N, C-alpha and C positions, 0 to 999 in steps of 0.2 A: 517466309521471314519468321514464321512462328518457331520453325526448328532451331534457328539462331537464338531465340529468347527475345526477339524483337516483336512487340505487340502494339506498337503504335499509341502507347498511353492508357492501353485497356486496363482498366482497374477491376478487380474481382473482389466484390464485397463479401466478406465472412461475417457471419454473425457473432456477436460479442459473446464471450463465454459466461460472465456473470455480470450481467448489466446492473442490476439493482444492487448487489453487494459492492461492486466497484464504485458506483455512485455514492453508496452510503459511506465507504470508507474515505473518499475524497472529501465529502462534506464534514466527516468527523475529523480529518485532518486540518481542514480550514478553521473549525471551531476550536481545536486544540491550539492552532496556532494562534488565534485571537486571545485564548486563554494566556498562553505565554507572554503575549504582549502586554496583557493587563497584570503580569506578574502574579497569577493564581498559582500558589504553590502545587496545588492538587491537581493541576493539568496533567500530571505523569499519569494519572489513572485513565485519562481520556486516551493518551497515547499508546499505554499498554492494552486496552481493549481494542483499539483499532489494529494494532500490530498482531494481535491474536487472531484477527479475522484476515488480515493481509497475508500472513504466512501459508496457510493452506490454499488460499485463492491463487497466488503467484505459483505455488508449487505445482497446482493442478493445472495451470496454464502453461508451464514449462519454464518459467522465470525461476530457476534454482538459485541462482546468485542473489537476486532480490529477496528471496525467501530466506535465504540465510542471513542477509542483512537485516531484514526484519526481526528475525529471531535474535540477533545480537542487540537490536534495540529493545527488545523485551527484557533481557537479561540486565542491560544498563539501566532500564527504567525502574525494574525492581530494585536494584541497588540504590538508586537516588530516592526511591520511595522510603526505602527503609532509613536512610539518613535524615529524612526530614519528618518521620513519623515520631 
């Protein structure tokens, strides 16, 4: 059956690529979201810092489209930051 690709629900656990960096960016995004909810204008600084960490992390993991998306968020965040400074 394995020749056909049927493995009866067998799951092969692969170790995480960057577990601490990934956890740090997730918590950073949660904190930045709460800053946005509280209408803190400087929350864009937090978003840019997180995006700068996410671009190489997702690029090295093979998530090229996600990397490009975060890169676009960096450019947009810089433009918003300049408008509010």
